[in-house]
KEKE-648120 format. One record per residue (C-alpha): residue number from 0; chain; x negated, y negated, z negated. Coordinates in nm, 4 decimals. Example, Ala and Ser with C-alpha at 12.3 -4.5 7.8 and 13.67 -1.06 7.14 Angstrom:
! KEKE-648120
@num->0&cadena->A&px->-1.2300&py->0.4500&pz->-0.7800 $
@num->1&cadena->A&px->-1.3670&py->0.1060&pz->-0.7140 $
! end
This chain:
! KEKE-648120
@num->0&cadena->A&px->-13.1315&py->-8.0093&pz->-10.8923 $
@num->1&cadena->A&px->-13.4525&py->-7.7722&pz->-10.9419 $
@num->2&cadena->A&px->-13.4524&py->-7.7649&pz->-11.3154 $
@num->3&cadena->A&px->-13.5887&py->-7.4666&pz->-11.4885 $
@num->4&cadena->A&px->-13.6575&py->-7.3534&pz->-11.8650 $
@num->5&cadena->A&px->-14.0173&py->-7.3866&pz->-11.9374 $
@num->6&cadena->A&px->-14.0345&py->-7.2232&pz->-12.2786 $
@num->7&cadena->A&px->-13.8185&py->-7.1550&pz->-12.5875 $
@num->8&cadena->A&px->-13.9077&py->-7.2025&pz->-12.9732 $
@num->9&cadena->A&px->-13.7203&py->-7.0434&pz->-13.2681 $
@num->10&cadena->A&px->-13.5269&py->-7.2883&pz->-13.4768 $
@num->11&cadena->A&px->-13.6545&py->-7.4182&pz->-13.7843 $
@num->12&cadena->A&px->-13.4528&py->-7.4223&pz->-14.0852 $
@num->13&cadena->A&px->-13.5815&py->-7.7410&pz->-14.1820 $
@num->14&cadena->A&px->-13.5206&py->-7.9018&pz->-13.8618 $
@num->15&cadena->A&px->-13.1529&py->-7.7996&pz->-13.8746 $
@num->16&cadena->A&px->-13.1240&py->-7.9520&pz->-14.2195 $
@num->17&cadena->A&px->-13.2601&py->-8.2618&pz->-14.0857 $
@num->18&cadena->A&px->-13.0054&py->-8.2594&pz->-13.7808 $
@num->19&cadena->A&px->-12.7007&py->-8.2221&pz->-14.0223 $
@num->20&cadena->A&px->-12.8127&py->-8.5057&pz->-14.2789 $
@num->21&cadena->A&px->-12.8787&py->-8.7455&pz->-13.9528 $
@num->22&cadena->A&px->-12.5207&py->-8.6547&pz->-13.8354 $
@num->23&cadena->A&px->-12.3797&py->-8.7299&pz->-14.1861 $
@num->24&cadena->A&px->-12.6015&py->-9.0411&pz->-14.2427 $
@num->25&cadena->A&px->-12.4702&py->-9.1551&pz->-13.8846 $
@num->26&cadena->A&px->-12.1127&py->-9.1258&pz->-14.0142 $
@num->27&cadena->A&px->-12.1732&py->-9.3316&pz->-14.3217 $
@num->28&cadena->A&px->-12.3903&py->-9.5860&pz->-14.1194 $
@num->29&cadena->A&px->-12.1154&py->-9.6133&pz->-13.8727 $
@num->30&cadena->A&px->-11.8530&py->-9.6840&pz->-14.1481 $
@num->31&cadena->A&px->-12.0723&py->-9.9620&pz->-14.3050 $
@num->32&cadena->A&px->-12.0989&py->-10.1423&pz->-13.9308 $
@num->33&cadena->A&px->-11.7376&py->-10.1282&pz->-13.8966 $
@num->34&cadena->A&px->-11.6791&py->-10.3064&pz->-14.2178 $
@num->35&cadena->A&px->-11.9634&py->-10.5709&pz->-14.1267 $
@num->36&cadena->A&px->-11.8284&py->-10.6105&pz->-13.7876 $
@num->37&cadena->A&px->-11.5002&py->-10.6728&pz->-13.8970 $
@num->38&cadena->A&px->-11.6164&py->-10.9261&pz->-14.1676 $
@num->39&cadena->A&px->-11.8258&py->-11.1141&pz->-13.9204 $
@num->40&cadena->A&px->-11.5518&py->-11.1245&pz->-13.6689 $
@num->41&cadena->A&px->-11.3026&py->-11.2650&pz->-13.9106 $
@num->42&cadena->A&px->-11.5625&py->-11.5262&pz->-14.0295 $
@num->43&cadena->A&px->-11.6275&py->-11.6292&pz->-13.6665 $
@num->44&cadena->A&px->-11.2541&py->-11.6988&pz->-13.5867 $
@num->45&cadena->A&px->-11.1960&py->-11.9032&pz->-13.9081 $
@num->46&cadena->A&px->-11.5274&py->-12.1225&pz->-13.8782 $
@num->47&cadena->A&px->-11.4754&py->-12.1644&pz->-13.5184 $
@num->48&cadena->A&px->-11.1206&py->-12.2874&pz->-13.5548 $
@num->49&cadena->A&px->-11.2407&py->-12.5087&pz->-13.8326 $
@num->50&cadena->A&px->-11.5483&py->-12.6197&pz->-13.6715 $
@num->51&cadena->A&px->-11.3235&py->-12.7519&pz->-13.3723 $
@num->52&cadena->A&px->-11.0630&py->-12.9121&pz->-13.5691 $
@num->53&cadena->A&px->-11.3369&py->-13.0800&pz->-13.7843 $
@num->54&cadena->A&px->-11.5761&py->-13.1683&pz->-13.5035 $
@num->55&cadena->A&px->-11.8500&py->-12.9963&pz->-13.6870 $
@num->56&cadena->A&px->-12.1373&py->-12.8794&pz->-13.5071 $
@num->57&cadena->A&px->-12.2384&py->-12.7037&pz->-13.8275 $
@num->58&cadena->A&px->-11.9549&py->-12.4938&pz->-13.8545 $
@num->59&cadena->A&px->-11.9408&py->-12.4163&pz->-13.4786 $
@num->60&cadena->A&px->-12.3113&py->-12.3154&pz->-13.5252 $
@num->61&cadena->A&px->-12.2283&py->-12.0947&pz->-13.8192 $
@num->62&cadena->A&px->-11.9316&py->-11.9478&pz->-13.6303 $
@num->63&cadena->A&px->-12.1694&py->-11.8666&pz->-13.3428 $
@num->64&cadena->A&px->-12.4111&py->-11.7100&pz->-13.5896 $
@num->65&cadena->A&px->-12.1230&py->-11.4990&pz->-13.7192 $
@num->66&cadena->A&px->-12.0237&py->-11.3907&pz->-13.3706 $
@num->67&cadena->A&px->-12.3693&py->-11.2996&pz->-13.3031 $
@num->68&cadena->A&px->-12.4041&py->-11.0865&pz->-13.6197 $
@num->69&cadena->A&px->-12.0630&py->-10.9028&pz->-13.5054 $
@num->70&cadena->A&px->-12.2235&py->-10.8611&pz->-13.1708 $
@num->71&cadena->A&px->-12.5091&py->-10.7046&pz->-13.3100 $
@num->72&cadena->A&px->-12.3270&py->-10.4750&pz->-13.5492 $
@num->73&cadena->A&px->-12.1027&py->-10.3691&pz->-13.2514 $
@num->74&cadena->A&px->-12.4310&py->-10.2779&pz->-13.0608 $
@num->75&cadena->A&px->-12.5667&py->-10.1001&pz->-13.3426 $
@num->76&cadena->A&px->-12.2411&py->-9.9121&pz->-13.3854 $
@num->77&cadena->A&px->-12.2557&py->-9.8174&pz->-13.0327 $
@num->78&cadena->A&px->-12.6236&py->-9.7020&pz->-13.0792 $
@num->79&cadena->A&px->-12.5700&py->-9.4881&pz->-13.3733 $
@num->80&cadena->A&px->-12.6261&py->-9.1305&pz->-13.3069 $
@num->81&cadena->A&px->-12.7484&py->-9.2424&pz->-12.9619 $
@num->82&cadena->A&px->-13.1368&py->-9.1923&pz->-12.8740 $
@num->83&cadena->A&px->-13.4162&py->-9.4182&pz->-12.9712 $
@num->84&cadena->A&px->-13.4233&py->-9.5321&pz->-12.6177 $
@num->85&cadena->A&px->-13.0611&py->-9.6541&pz->-12.6453 $
@num->86&cadena->A&px->-13.1162&py->-9.8136&pz->-13.0028 $
@num->87&cadena->A&px->-13.4118&py->-10.0257&pz->-12.8676 $
@num->88&cadena->A&px->-13.1953&py->-10.1200&pz->-12.5781 $
@num->89&cadena->A&px->-12.9324&py->-10.2488&pz->-12.8130 $
@num->90&cadena->A&px->-13.1762&py->-10.4206&pz->-13.0174 $
@num->91&cadena->A&px->-13.3239&py->-10.6053&pz->-12.7086 $
@num->92&cadena->A&px->-12.9601&py->-10.7133&pz->-12.6082 $
@num->93&cadena->A&px->-12.9028&py->-10.8441&pz->-12.9254 $
@num->94&cadena->A&px->-13.1912&py->-11.0444&pz->-12.9122 $
@num->95&cadena->A&px->-13.1086&py->-11.1942&pz->-12.5728 $
@num->96&cadena->A&px->-12.7640&py->-11.2815&pz->-12.7225 $
@num->97&cadena->A&px->-12.9180&py->-11.4621&pz->-13.0219 $
@num->98&cadena->A&px->-13.1385&py->-11.6634&pz->-12.7959 $
@num->99&cadena->A&px->-12.8385&py->-11.7616&pz->-12.5655 $
@num->100&cadena->A&px->-12.6286&py->-11.8646&pz->-12.8538 $
@num->101&cadena->A&px->-12.9068&py->-12.0757&pz->-13.0052 $
@num->102&cadena->A&px->-12.9775&py->-12.2537&pz->-12.6721 $
@num->103&cadena->A&px->-12.5877&py->-12.3233&pz->-12.6705 $
@num->104&cadena->A&px->-12.5974&py->-12.4779&pz->-12.9990 $
@num->105&cadena->A&px->-12.8820&py->-12.6803&pz->-12.9357 $
@num->106&cadena->A&px->-12.7175&py->-12.8124&pz->-12.5947 $
@num->107&cadena->A&px->-12.4218&py->-12.9012&pz->-12.8087 $
@num->108&cadena->A&px->-12.5976&py->-13.0877&pz->-13.0929 $
@num->109&cadena->A&px->-12.7801&py->-13.2795&pz->-12.8163 $
@num->110&cadena->A&px->-12.4274&py->-13.3650&pz->-12.6556 $
@num->111&cadena->A&px->-12.2866&py->-13.4953&pz->-12.9701 $
@num->112&cadena->A&px->-12.5978&py->-13.6832&pz->-13.0423 $
@num->113&cadena->A&px->-12.5852&py->-13.8751&pz->-12.7161 $
@num->114&cadena->A&px->-12.1998&py->-13.9269&pz->-12.6779 $
@num->115&cadena->A&px->-12.1284&py->-13.9412&pz->-13.0808 $
@num->116&cadena->A&px->-11.8974&py->-13.7406&pz->-13.2784 $
@num->117&cadena->A&px->-11.8173&py->-13.7757&pz->-13.6614 $
@num->118&cadena->A&px->-11.7425&py->-13.4259&pz->-13.8344 $
@num->119&cadena->A&px->-11.4436&py->-13.4034&pz->-14.0947 $
@num->120&cadena->A&px->-11.6262&py->-13.3673&pz->-14.4055 $
@num->121&cadena->A&px->-11.3524&py->-13.2113&pz->-14.6146 $
@num->122&cadena->A&px->-11.2684&py->-12.9468&pz->-14.3728 $
@num->123&cadena->A&px->-11.6484&py->-12.8639&pz->-14.3496 $
@num->124&cadena->A&px->-11.6698&py->-12.8447&pz->-14.7114 $
@num->125&cadena->A&px->-11.3699&py->-12.6204&pz->-14.7668 $
@num->126&cadena->A&px->-11.4840&py->-12.3536&pz->-14.5000 $
@num->127&cadena->A&px->-11.8243&py->-12.3717&pz->-14.6730 $
@num->128&cadena->A&px->-11.6782&py->-12.2802&pz->-14.9923 $
@num->129&cadena->A&px->-11.4709&py->-12.0166&pz->-14.8462 $
@num->130&cadena->A&px->-11.7917&py->-11.8512&pz->-14.6639 $
@num->131&cadena->A&px->-11.9616&py->-11.8496&pz->-14.9977 $
@num->132&cadena->A&px->-11.6810&py->-11.6185&pz->-15.1385 $
! end
């Protein structure tokens, strides 16, 4: 493809140490992100199920927020160890996802306002309590 080497530079020991630290840091960060992804995915499933049973826009909205968080953690997990450009793309995609979910929740709130819907308060309170733990 016509590529050629332009120049070489001697390796700096500090640069090598920084790269090794970065790799260890990325491994630790990916472990943390996996935990956060799992917790938010579980909360999404529980709150969405309860929100649908209780007909609660609040719980559905909260579950979608957990879904968005899980998606963001998934994107961050993918971006860990990749280039800064990839990390920026992941951040932009996460922002777009948050916006789409927010618009969806607003549409659902308007729909329920127009057509009416009364949530089950006991289910809402029980799930809110579990989410606090």
